C-alpha positions in Angstrom: 2.1 16.8 -30.6 3.9 20.1 -30.8 6.9 18.3 -32.4 4.6 16.9 -35.1 3.2 20.4 -35.9 6.5 22.1 -35.8 8.6 19.5 -37.6 6.0 18.1 -40.1 3.0 20.3 -40.6 4.6 23.7 -40.6 7.3 22.8 -43.1 4.6 21.5 -45.5 2.7 24.7 -45.3 5.8 26.9 -45.7 7.0 25.0 -48.8 3.5 25.0 -50.2 3.2 28.7 -49.6 6.6 29.2 -51.3 5.3 27.3 -54.3 2.2 29.4 -54.3 4.3 32.6 -54.3 6.5 31.2 -57.1 3.4 30.6 -59.2 1.8 34.0 -58.5 5.0 35.9 -59.3 5.5 33.7 -62.5 8.8 32.3 -61.3 7.9 29.2 -63.3 6.2 29.2 -66.7 3.8 26.5 -67.7 6.5 24.3 -69.3 8.7 24.5 -66.3 5.8 23.7 -64.0 5.0 20.7 -66.1 8.7 19.8 -65.9 8.6 19.7 -62.1 5.5 17.5 -62.3 7.3 15.1 -64.6 10.3 14.9 -62.3 8.0 14.0 -59.4 5.7 11.6 -61.3 8.3 9.9 -63.6 11.4 9.8 -61.4 11.3 10.9 -57.8 7.9 9.5 -56.8 8.4 6.0 -58.4 11.8 5.8 -56.7 10.3 6.8 -53.4 7.5 4.3 -53.7 9.8 1.5 -54.7 12.2 2.1 -51.8 9.4 2.3 -49.2 7.7 -0.9 -50.4 10.6 -3.1 -51.2 11.8 -2.9 -47.6 8.8 -4.9 -46.5 8.9 -8.7 -46.3 6.4 -11.5 -46.8 6.7 -12.2 -43.1 5.5 -8.7 -42.3 2.4 -9.1 -44.4 1.7 -12.5 -42.9 2.4 -11.4 -39.4 -1.1 -10.0 -38.8 -3.5 -11.2 -41.5 -6.4 -9.3 -40.0 -4.5 -6.0 -40.3 -3.3 -6.8 -43.8 -6.9 -7.7 -45.0 -8.4 -4.7 -43.2 -5.8 -2.3 -44.7 -6.3 -3.6 -48.2 -10.1 -3.8 -48.3 -10.5 -0.6 -46.3 -8.2 1.6 -48.4 -9.5 0.3 -51.7 -13.1 0.5 -50.5 -12.8 4.1 -49.2 -11.0 5.0 -52.4 -13.8 3.7 -54.6 -16.4 5.2 -52.4 -14.8 8.6 -52.8 -14.8 8.0 -56.5 -18.5 7.1 -56.6 -19.7 9.9 -54.3 -17.8 12.4 -56.4 -19.6 11.2 -59.5 -23.0 11.1 -57.8 -23.0 14.1 -55.5 -20.9 16.6 -57.5 -21.5 15.2 -61.1 -17.9 15.0 -62.1 -16.5 13.1 -65.0 -14.7 9.7 -64.5 -11.3 11.3 -64.7 -12.2 14.1 -62.3 -13.7 11.6 -59.8 -10.5 9.5 -60.1 -8.3 12.4 -59.2 -10.7 13.2 -56.3 -10.3 9.7 -55.0 -6.5 9.9 -55.3 -6.7 13.0 -53.0 -9.7 12.5 -50.7 -9.4 8.7 -50.6 -5.7 8.3 -50.1 -3.5 9.3 -47.1 0.1 10.7 -47.6 1.5 7.6 -45.8 4.8 7.7 -47.6 5.6 11.3 -46.7 4.1 11.6 -43.2 3.8 8.0 -42.0 7.0 7.7 -40.0 7.1 11.4 -39.2 3.7 11.2 -37.4 3.5 7.7 -36.1 7.1 7.3 -34.7 6.9 10.3 -32.3 3.5 9.1 -31.0 3.9 5.3 -30.8 7.7 4.9 -31.1 9.8 3.2 -33.8 8.4 -0.3 -33.1 7.8 -3.4 -35.2 4.1 -2.7 -35.1 4.6 0.9 -36.3 6.7 -0.3 -39.3 4.1 -3.1 -40.0 1.2 -0.7 -40.2 3.0 1.9 -42.3 4.3 -0.8 -44.7 0.8 -2.3 -45.2 -0.9 1.0 -45.8 1.9 2.2 -48.0 1.7 -0.9 -50.2 -2.0 -0.5 -50.7 -2.0 3.2 -51.3 1.0 3.2 -53.7 0.8 -0.1 -55.4 -3.0 -0.5 -55.7 -4.9 2.8 -55.6 -2.5 4.8 -57.8 -2.7 2.2 -60.6 -6.5 2.1 -60.2 -6.6 5.9 -60.3 -4.5 6.0 -63.5 -6.7 3.3 -65.1 -9.9 5.4 -64.3 -8.2 8.6 -65.6 -7.3 6.9 -68.9 -10.7 5.3 -69.2 -12.4 8.6 -68.7 -10.2 10.4 -71.2 -10.7 7.6 -73.8 -14.5 7.8 -73.4 -14.4 11.6 -73.6 -12.4 11.5 -76.8 -14.8 9.0 -78.4 -17.8 11.1 -77.4 -16.2 14.2 -78.8 -15.3 12.5 -82.0 -18.8 11.2 -82.5 -20.2 14.6 -81.8 -17.8 16.2 -84.3 -18.7 13.6 -86.9 -22.4 14.1 -86.4 -22.0 17.9 -86.6 -20.0 17.6 -89.8 -22.6 15.4 -91.5 -25.4 17.7 -90.4 -23.6 20.7 -91.8 -22.3 19.1 -95.0 -24.5 16.1 -95.8 -22.6 15.5 -99.1 -19.3 15.2 -97.4 -18.3 11.9 -95.7 -15.5 12.6 -93.3 -13.5 9.4 -93.8 -9.9 9.9 -94.9 -9.1 7.8 -98.0 -6.7 7.8 -100.9 -7.4 9.8 -104.1 -8.4 6.8 -106.1 -10.9 5.7 -103.4 -12.3 9.2 -103.3 -12.9 9.3 -107.1 -14.5 5.9 -107.0 -16.8 6.9 -104.1 -17.8 10.1 -106.0 -18.6 8.2 -109.1 -20.8 5.6 -107.4 -22.6 7.8 -104.8 -22.2 11.3 -105.8 -20.7 12.2 -102.4 -17.3 13.7 -101.8 -14.9 12.0 -99.4 -11.8 13.6 -97.8 -8.5 12.6 -99.4 -5.8 11.2 -97.2 -2.2 11.3 -98.4 -1.3 7.8 -99.6 2.0 6.0 -99.5 3.9 5.1 -102.6 2.4 1.6 -102.5 -1.1 3.1 -102.6 -1.8 2.4 -98.9 -2.6 5.0 -96.3 0.1 5.9 -93.9 -0.4 5.3 -90.2 -0.2 8.5 -88.3 -1.1 7.0 -84.9 0.5 4.3 -82.9 -1.6 1.2 -82.4 -4.0 1.3 -79.5 -6.4 -1.3 -78.3 -10.0 -0.6 -79.5 -11.5 -1.7 -76.2 -11.4 1.4 -73.9 -10.9 -0.7 -70.8 -7.9 -2.5 -72.3 -6.5 0.8 -73.6 -6.9 2.4 -70.2 -5.0 -0.5 -68.5 -2.2 -0.4 -71.1 -1.8 3.4 -70.7 -1.7 3.1 -66.9 0.9 0.3 -66.9 3.2 2.5 -69.0 3.5 5.0 -66.2 6.5 4.6 -63.9 4.4 5.7 -60.9 2.3 2.6 -61.6 4.7 -0.1 -62.5 7.4 0.8 -60.0 5.4 0.1 -56.8 3.8 -3.0 -58.5 7.3 -4.3 -59.3 8.3 -3.6 -55.6 5.3 -5.6 -54.4 6.3 -8.5 -56.7 9.8 -8.4 -55.2 8.4 -8.6 -51.7 6.0 -11.5 -52.6 8.7 -13.5 -54.4 11.2 -12.9 -51.7 13.7 -10.9 -53.7 15.7 -8.6 -51.4 17.4 -5.5 -52.8 21.0 -5.2 -51.5 21.4 -2.5 -48.9 24.3 -1.1 -50.9 21.9 0.3 -53.5 19.8 2.0 -50.9 21.7 5.3 -51.0 21.2 5.6 -54.7 17.4 5.2 -54.5 17.2 7.3 -51.3 19.0 10.3 -52.9 16.4 10.7 -55.6 13.5 9.6 -53.3 14.4 12.4 -50.9 13.7 14.9 -53.6 10.2 13.6 -54.0 8.5 15.1 -50.9 9.9 18.7 -51.2 9.4 19.0 -54.9 5.9 17.5 -54.6 4.8 20.0 -52.0 6.3 22.8 -53.9 4.5 21.7 -57.1 1.3 21.5 -55.1 1.7 25.1 -54.1 2.4 26.1 -57.7 -0.7 24.2 -58.8 -2.8 26.1 -56.1 -1.5 29.4 -57.5 -3.0 28.6 -61.0 -6.6 28.4 -59.7 -8.8 30.4 -57.5 -8.8 29.0 -53.9 -12.1 27.4 -53.1 -13.5 26.7 -49.6 -16.8 25.5 -51.0 -19.0 22.5 -50.1 -16.8 20.1 -52.1 -13.6 21.1 -50.5 -15.1 20.8 -47.0 -16.6 17.5 -47.9 -13.3 16.1 -49.2 -11.5 17.3 -46.1 -14.0 15.7 -43.8 -13.9 12.5 -45.8 -10.1 12.4 -45.5 -9.6 13.4 -41.9 -12.8 12.3 -40.1 -14.9 9.8 -42.0 -12.2 7.5 -43.3 -10.5 7.0 -39.9 -13.9 6.6 -38.2 -14.8 3.8 -40.6 -11.5 2.0 -39.9 -12.0 2.4 -36.1 -15.5 0.8 -36.3 -14.5 -2.0 -38.6 -11.3 -2.6 -36.5 -13.4 -3.0 -33.4 -15.8 -5.4 -35.2 -12.8 -7.4 -36.3 -11.6 -7.9 -32.7 -8.7 -5.4 -32.7 -9.9 -3.8 -29.5 -7.5 -6.1 -27.5 -4.6 -4.5 -29.3 -5.5 -0.8 -28.9 -2.1 0.5 -29.9 -2.1 -1.3 -33.2 -5.6 -0.2 -33.9 -4.7 3.4 -33.0 -1.7 3.3 -35.4 -4.0 2.0 -38.2 -6.5 4.8 -37.6 -3.8 7.4 -37.5 -2.2 6.1 -40.7 -5.4 6.5 -42.6 -6.2 9.9 -40.9 -3.2 11.6 -42.6 -3.7 14.5 -45.1 -4.2 13.8 -48.8 -1.5 12.1 -50.7 0.5 14.7 -52.6 0.8 12.4 -55.6 -2.9 13.1 -56.2 -2.4 16.9 -56.7 0.7 16.3 -58.8 -1.4 14.0 -61.1 -4.2 16.6 -61.1 -1.7 19.3 -62.2 0.0 17.1 -64.7 -3.2 16.3 -66.6 -5.0 19.6 -65.7 -7.9 17.6 -64.0 -9.6 18.6 -60.8 -6.9 21.1 -60.0 -9.0 23.7 -58.2 -10.8 21.3 -55.9 -7.8 19.1 -55.4 -5.3 21.9 -54.5 -7.9 23.5 -52.2 -8.6 20.2 -50.5 -4.9 19.5 -50.0 -4.2 22.9 -48.4 -7.3 22.8 -46.1 -6.8 19.2 -45.1 -3.1 19.7 -44.3 -4.0 22.6 -41.9 -7.0 20.7 -40.5 -4.8 17.7 -39.7 -3.2 19.6 -36.8 -6.6 19.4 -35.0 -7.8 16.0 -36.1 -4.5 14.4 -35.2 -5.1 15.4 -31.6 -8.7 14.1 -31.8 -7.8 10.6 -32.9 -4.8 10.2 -30.5 -7.3 11.0 -27.7 -10.4 9.2 -29.0 -9.1 5.8 -30.1 -7.9 4.7 -26.6 -11.1 6.0 -25.0 -13.2 3.9 -27.5 -11.1 0.7 -27.3 -11.2 0.7 -23.5 -15.0 0.5 -23.7 -14.8 -2.9 -25.5 
């Protein structure tokens, strides 16, 4: 346990503190901070996710179907529960609740999975299996769902703002109809109705120029399309497709992916510290709730459900599963929060508090799970 704290938890806190100081002393301006976030979200994190997932095989997923189903249903279920509770209890918007779920509802399995589980349980087939399954679900399922919800919330917020703006314009200037048209259309409308319409520059052919790219009118479809465009979404999905089809990436290309993937963890933690420096640290009810949800409630649910599914006979594997979902929040969540300036204060505070708290809850679950399984 001391090794985990010294080699894993303390480096995270030190690099996060370094990022915090860099932010406080204005070492990075806003453009540079967003540049770091783009490096993580668009390059380093997709590469890291692809590498971690593509090393799995169909045989691994089929080896323990109960574990696979429990991991998939459990992670997605706790993710959506976090989203709904954030909406109901704290009255956040859709996009804010989505980022909350990416933080409170998702463990940092890709970063700390092997670092925590290997020293406790050894580098075994079961350890690799548990980490692979949870990693696939967290990175290839919940991140795309989170992006979909963020885009959906932003689309609806823009529509609501546009309607409010249009309603305000009509109330202030009832004789002005805010619909951009050509000059000829404006004159015709004025002659027939007596109301003025805004003139939109027309093309030589008399048709209006398109200033926006085509986007689906349905907000759900638009949200899905926008999510799919993100490398952090399609890279893990592509890796899962490779695994299911049985395509094996040659080992010779591993060093290429590993080199950029290794940059992910350090830069992500540094960026998380910078994000924390831009807001006032909060140890309020919401931060405490998110921390408890991540470190205590989620692993407790997995422990109970695992026992109900008959996993008590394989206590080590159940303990690995519980520990894998008891990890601190996924750093991808705070990077996404900082990138879109959504839920930054609560997300950064939760990440910092939960990372420190994990030093205690890690010991709790290592001791508690064997005690409980021996009772069944």
